[in-house]
C-alpha positions in Angstrom: 46.6 145.8 121.6 44.3 148.2 120.9 41.3 148.2 123.1 37.9 150.2 121.9 37.3 152.6 124.6 33.6 153.8 125.0 32.4 156.4 127.0 36.0 157.0 128.2 35.7 160.0 129.7 32.9 159.3 131.8 34.2 155.8 133.0 37.9 155.0 133.1 38.8 158.8 134.4 36.9 158.2 137.4 38.7 155.1 138.3 42.1 154.3 139.5 41.9 151.1 137.3 44.3 151.2 134.3 43.5 149.8 131.1 46.2 147.7 128.9 46.4 150.3 125.9 48.6 150.6 123.0 49.1 154.4 123.7 46.0 156.3 121.8 44.8 153.8 119.6 41.2 153.2 120.2 40.6 156.2 122.4 39.0 159.2 122.0 40.3 162.2 120.5 38.9 164.7 123.3 39.3 168.4 123.0 42.4 169.0 125.1 43.9 166.3 122.7 42.8 168.6 119.9 44.4 171.7 121.3 47.8 170.0 120.8 47.1 169.8 116.9 46.0 173.2 117.2 49.4 174.2 118.3 51.0 172.1 115.4 48.8 173.7 112.8 49.6 177.1 114.4 53.2 176.5 114.0 52.9 174.8 110.5 50.7 178.1 109.6 53.8 180.4 110.1 56.3 177.7 109.1 54.6 177.6 105.8 54.6 181.5 105.4 58.5 181.4 105.6 58.5 178.6 103.2 56.1 179.9 100.7 57.2 183.8 100.5 60.1 183.8 98.5 58.2 182.1 95.4 56.0 185.5 95.4 59.0 188.0 96.4 61.4 186.5 93.7 59.9 188.5 90.9 60.2 191.7 92.9 63.8 190.9 94.1 64.7 190.4 90.6 63.4 194.1 89.8 64.7 195.7 93.2 68.2 194.3 92.8 68.8 193.6 89.1 69.3 190.0 89.9 68.8 187.1 87.2 66.6 183.6 87.4 70.0 182.2 87.8 70.7 184.1 91.0 67.2 183.0 92.0 68.5 179.5 91.4 71.6 180.0 93.8 69.6 181.4 96.5 66.7 178.5 96.2 69.9 175.8 96.1 71.3 177.4 99.8 67.8 177.4 101.0 67.3 173.5 100.3 71.3 172.5 100.8 70.0 173.9 104.7 66.9 172.4 104.5 68.5 169.0 103.9 71.1 169.8 107.2 67.8 170.8 109.2 66.2 167.4 108.0 68.9 165.4 109.2 69.6 167.4 112.5 66.2 167.6 113.6 65.5 164.0 112.9 68.7 163.0 114.9 68.2 165.5 117.8 65.0 164.7 118.2 65.6 161.0 118.7 67.9 161.9 121.5 66.0 165.4 123.7 62.8 164.6 122.3 59.8 165.8 119.9 58.8 168.7 121.9 62.3 170.4 122.5 63.2 170.0 118.9 59.7 171.1 117.8 60.4 174.3 119.9 63.8 175.1 119.0 62.6 175.0 115.5 60.1 177.3 115.5 62.2 179.9 117.4 65.1 179.4 114.6 63.2 180.4 111.7 60.8 182.8 113.2 64.1 185.1 114.0 65.8 184.1 110.6 62.7 185.2 108.5 62.8 188.7 110.5 66.5 188.8 109.4 65.4 188.0 105.7 63.9 191.4 105.8 67.0 193.2 107.3 69.5 191.8 104.3 71.3 194.5 102.4 72.7 192.4 99.6 72.2 189.0 97.9 75.0 187.2 99.9 73.3 188.2 103.2 69.9 187.3 101.9 71.3 183.8 100.7 72.7 183.1 104.5 69.6 184.3 106.3 67.5 182.5 103.7 69.5 179.5 104.3 69.0 179.6 108.0 65.3 180.3 107.7 65.3 176.7 105.4 67.1 174.8 108.1 64.8 175.8 111.0 61.6 175.1 108.7 62.3 171.5 107.7 64.0 170.6 111.3 60.3 171.6 112.8 58.5 169.8 109.6 60.3 166.6 109.9 60.0 166.4 113.8 56.3 167.4 113.6 55.5 164.5 111.0 56.7 161.8 113.7 55.2 163.6 116.5 51.6 164.0 114.7 52.0 160.2 114.0 52.9 159.3 117.6 50.1 161.5 119.1 47.3 160.5 117.2 45.2 156.9 117.3 45.8 154.7 114.6 42.6 154.3 112.9 42.8 158.3 112.2 46.3 158.9 112.1 46.3 160.2 108.3 43.3 162.1 109.0 44.9 163.9 111.7 48.0 164.7 110.0 45.9 166.0 106.5 43.8 168.2 108.4 46.5 169.6 110.8 48.5 170.3 107.5 45.4 171.7 105.6 44.9 174.5 108.2 48.7 175.3 108.4 49.0 175.3 104.7 46.2 178.2 104.4 49.3 180.2 105.1 50.2 179.6 101.5 47.3 181.7 99.8 47.5 184.4 102.5 51.2 185.0 102.0 49.9 185.4 98.5 47.4 187.8 99.5 49.5 189.9 101.2 52.3 189.9 98.9 49.8 190.9 96.1 49.0 194.0 98.5 52.1 194.9 99.8 54.8 194.3 97.3 53.5 196.7 94.7 53.6 199.4 97.5 57.3 200.2 97.0 60.4 198.6 95.7 61.4 197.4 99.2 57.9 196.3 100.2 58.8 193.0 100.1 60.7 193.4 103.2 57.6 193.6 105.2 56.8 190.0 104.2 59.7 188.6 106.3 58.9 190.8 109.2 55.5 189.1 109.5 57.1 185.9 109.6 58.4 186.7 113.0 55.1 186.3 114.4 55.9 182.7 114.6 57.1 183.2 118.1 53.6 183.1 119.0 53.5 179.6 118.3 56.7 178.8 120.2 55.2 180.8 123.4 52.0 178.5 123.3 54.0 175.2 122.8 56.3 176.2 125.6 53.1 176.1 128.2 50.9 173.4 126.7 52.7 171.0 124.2 53.3 167.8 125.6 56.4 165.1 124.9 55.5 162.2 122.9 54.3 159.0 125.1 56.1 156.7 122.4 59.4 158.7 122.9 59.0 158.5 126.8 58.5 154.9 126.7 61.7 154.2 124.8 63.4 156.6 127.1 62.0 153.9 129.9 59.8 157.0 131.3 56.9 154.8 131.3 54.6 156.4 134.1 55.1 159.9 132.3 54.1 158.3 129.1 51.0 157.3 130.8 50.4 160.3 132.6 50.7 162.5 129.1 47.7 159.9 127.7 45.8 160.3 130.5 46.0 164.2 130.8 44.9 164.0 127.2 42.7 161.4 126.6 41.2 161.2 130.3 41.7 157.6 130.3 44.5 155.7 132.9 46.3 153.2 130.8 48.9 150.6 131.3 51.8 150.9 128.5 53.4 148.0 130.1 52.8 145.7 127.1 53.7 148.6 125.0 57.0 149.2 126.6 58.0 145.4 126.1 57.6 145.9 122.8 60.1 148.8 122.5 63.7 147.7 121.1 66.6 149.1 122.8 67.8 152.7 122.1 70.9 153.0 119.4 73.2 155.1 118.2 72.4 157.5 115.2 75.2 155.1 113.1 73.3 152.1 114.1 70.1 153.8 113.0 71.7 154.6 109.3 72.6 150.9 109.4 69.4 149.7 110.3 67.6 151.3 107.1 69.8 149.2 105.2 69.5 145.9 107.2 67.6 142.8 105.7 64.2 144.0 107.7 64.4 147.6 106.2 66.5 147.8 103.1 63.4 147.2 100.7 61.3 149.9 102.2 64.3 152.0 102.7 65.1 151.8 98.7 61.5 152.5 97.6 60.9 155.5 99.6 64.2 156.9 98.8 63.8 156.3 95.1 59.7 158.1 95.6 60.9 161.3 97.4 64.3 161.9 95.4 62.0 162.0 92.6 58.7 163.6 93.5 59.7 165.9 96.2 62.1 168.0 93.8 59.2 167.9 91.1 56.8 169.0 93.6 59.0 171.9 94.7 59.3 173.0 90.9 55.3 173.3 91.0 55.3 175.3 94.0 58.0 177.4 94.7 59.1 178.4 90.9 55.4 178.8 89.5 55.4 182.3 90.5 58.5 183.3 89.2 58.2 181.3 85.7 54.8 183.0 85.2 56.5 186.1 85.5 58.7 185.2 82.9 55.8 184.0 80.8 54.6 187.4 79.6 52.7 188.2 82.9 53.8 191.3 84.7 54.7 191.1 88.3 51.3 192.1 89.7 49.5 189.8 87.5 52.0 187.1 88.3 51.0 187.5 92.0 47.2 187.4 91.4 47.7 184.4 89.2 50.0 182.7 91.8 47.9 183.7 94.9 44.6 182.2 93.4 46.8 179.0 92.4 48.0 178.7 96.3 44.7 178.0 97.2 45.2 175.0 96.0 47.7 174.0 99.1 45.0 173.8 101.6 42.5 172.3 99.1 45.3 169.4 98.5 45.9 169.0 102.2 42.0 168.5 103.1 41.7 166.4 100.0 44.3 164.0 101.2 42.5 163.7 104.6 39.6 161.7 102.9 41.7 159.3 100.9 44.9 159.1 103.2 43.9 155.9 105.1 42.5 154.4 101.8 44.4 151.6 100.0 47.0 151.1 102.6 48.4 154.6 102.0 50.4 153.6 98.9 47.3 153.2 96.5 46.3 157.0 97.2 49.8 158.0 96.5 50.1 156.6 93.5 46.8 158.2 92.0 48.0 161.5 93.2 51.4 161.0 91.4 50.0 159.9 88.1 47.2 163.1 88.6 50.3 165.4 88.9 51.9 164.3 86.2 48.9 164.7 83.7 47.7 168.1 85.1 51.5 169.2 84.7 51.9 168.5 81.0 48.3 170.5 80.7 49.7 173.2 82.8 52.8 173.6 80.7 50.6 174.0 77.4 47.6 176.0 78.1 47.4 179.6 77.7 45.2 182.5 79.0 44.9 183.7 82.7 41.3 181.5 83.8 43.1 178.5 82.3 46.3 178.8 84.1 44.6 179.4 87.3 42.3 176.5 87.1 44.7 174.3 85.9 47.3 175.3 88.2 45.0 175.0 91.5 44.4 171.3 90.6 47.9 170.7 89.9 48.8 172.1 93.2 45.9 170.0 95.0 47.1 166.9 93.6 50.7 168.0 94.4 50.1 168.6 98.1 47.9 165.6 98.7 50.6 163.8 97.2 53.4 165.4 99.4 51.4 164.9 102.8 50.5 161.5 102.2 53.8 160.3 101.7 54.9 162.4 104.8 52.6 159.8 106.7 54.0 156.9 104.7 57.4 157.9 105.6 57.1 158.1 109.5 55.2 154.8 109.4 57.7 152.6 107.9 60.0 152.3 110.9 60.1 152.0 114.9 60.0 154.2 117.4 63.5 154.2 118.3 64.5 155.0 114.4 61.6 156.6 113.6 62.4 160.6 113.7 66.3 159.7 112.4 64.8 157.8 109.4 62.3 160.5 108.4 64.8 163.1 108.6 67.2 161.3 106.4 64.7 160.5 103.6 63.1 163.7 103.7 66.4 165.5 103.8 67.3 163.3 100.8 64.3 164.9 99.2 65.5 168.3 99.9 69.0 167.7 98.7 67.7 166.3 95.3 65.6 169.5 95.3 68.8 171.5 95.9 70.2 169.9 93.0 67.4 170.7 90.5 67.3 174.3 91.5 70.2 175.1 89.3 68.7 173.3 86.3 65.3 174.8 86.1 66.8 178.2 84.5 68.5 176.0 82.1 65.4 173.9 81.1 63.3 177.1 80.9 65.9 178.6 78.9 66.2 175.7 76.4 62.7 174.2 76.5 60.6 177.5 77.9 57.3 177.2 80.2 56.1 173.6 78.7 59.5 172.1 79.1 59.7 172.4 82.8 56.3 170.9 83.4 57.1 168.0 81.0 60.1 167.3 83.4 57.8 167.6 86.1 55.7 164.9 84.8 58.4 162.6 83.9 59.9 162.9 87.6 57.1 161.9 89.5 55.7 159.2 86.8 58.9 157.0 87.1 58.6 155.9 90.6 55.0 154.9 90.8 55.8 151.4 89.4 58.2 150.7 92.2 55.8 152.0 94.9 53.1 149.6 93.7 55.5 146.9 93.3 57.1 146.8 96.6 56.0 149.6 98.8 54.4 148.4 102.1 50.6 149.1 103.2 50.9 151.0 106.3 47.6 153.0 106.2 45.2 151.9 109.5 47.6 149.6 111.0 49.3 150.0 114.6 52.7 151.5 114.0 54.4 148.9 116.2 52.5 146.1 113.7 54.2 148.0 110.9 57.6 147.8 112.4 
């Protein structure tokens, strides 16, 4: 049972008396607690630099190495297949060794791989290093989604997830600005963008010192006193987690988690989420990863395409911030549906309009709506399952979305060749509209509820 703690820093922290509480629910988010979110924001920032940079670099790479859109599709295919593996691996490992260790290890992998991208000498080597980058990026993303969900109070969980992402996703327009300045300097200037990604190691070093393990994961391992100490350190309130610990089900093997996803209790929510992510996630990545390349093929030069794409990318943090305002409304699934419909309408318009300014304005709104949809969906997935299977199930769902995205990478050049720019974005509109009815009819309401009550 969540207990609303008033003036917790001046009362409960000064006494040895413990209050019965459900982790952070009802507790104030202190300045120390916010530092933890800041570290996640920083990690997100550099992770997103590595995630978004290829969309800007691809047109320059096509010119420098004389490769085609089909080659770009193959590189993206390898990247998203590796992301799939990273999502599965990250979810499984973090359920066994902890959220903190998996989170930090992922930062190490994608930061080093980013630098290796810059040293690639041919397409084969670049494809491999880019794939390793994707593995580390999505391993961290899956782990961080669950980590934030478990470290935030239930009443503001969606807010903190979205605010954390909105700061982290500022990397999208920043990497666009860097690419706009640096890439035109020389045929090989794109390499410097990848070197910048190595700065992500700063987040790794800060995390080593300040990041705390998830109390929910600690309780699931039977380490209740350590979990209570983490909450006390962050909230300055002594809590008794005995009641929360009594609700934790026994630790299960990965195979049992997978079987559990399709058990009588969870099968409906599993199919709803799978159907939703396997259509909306690939569509979203067409919007975010292919747009710079497609704009360059629409008649815009490399520099004009970079300028337009950079301006569009300010929609990334804007969308994440907007999601923080609506994420906790309507049980989470209502804003998801609203954003999906918005993406569909804007995608159709974006595929038809002409002119630099209309493209930038509509593209900004499209990317904003898409990012709001994506991040509310991230929260929704993590909330649907109990602690013992949360990270593994989140990894499986997100990996499924990335696998579907990988398949779509080789289809985009074909659709573009047959139906040109408008055909690609009409495809996006259809993909995001189809699962909305399924979500509204059979999806659970999760916003504003304690994770234990949902599961």
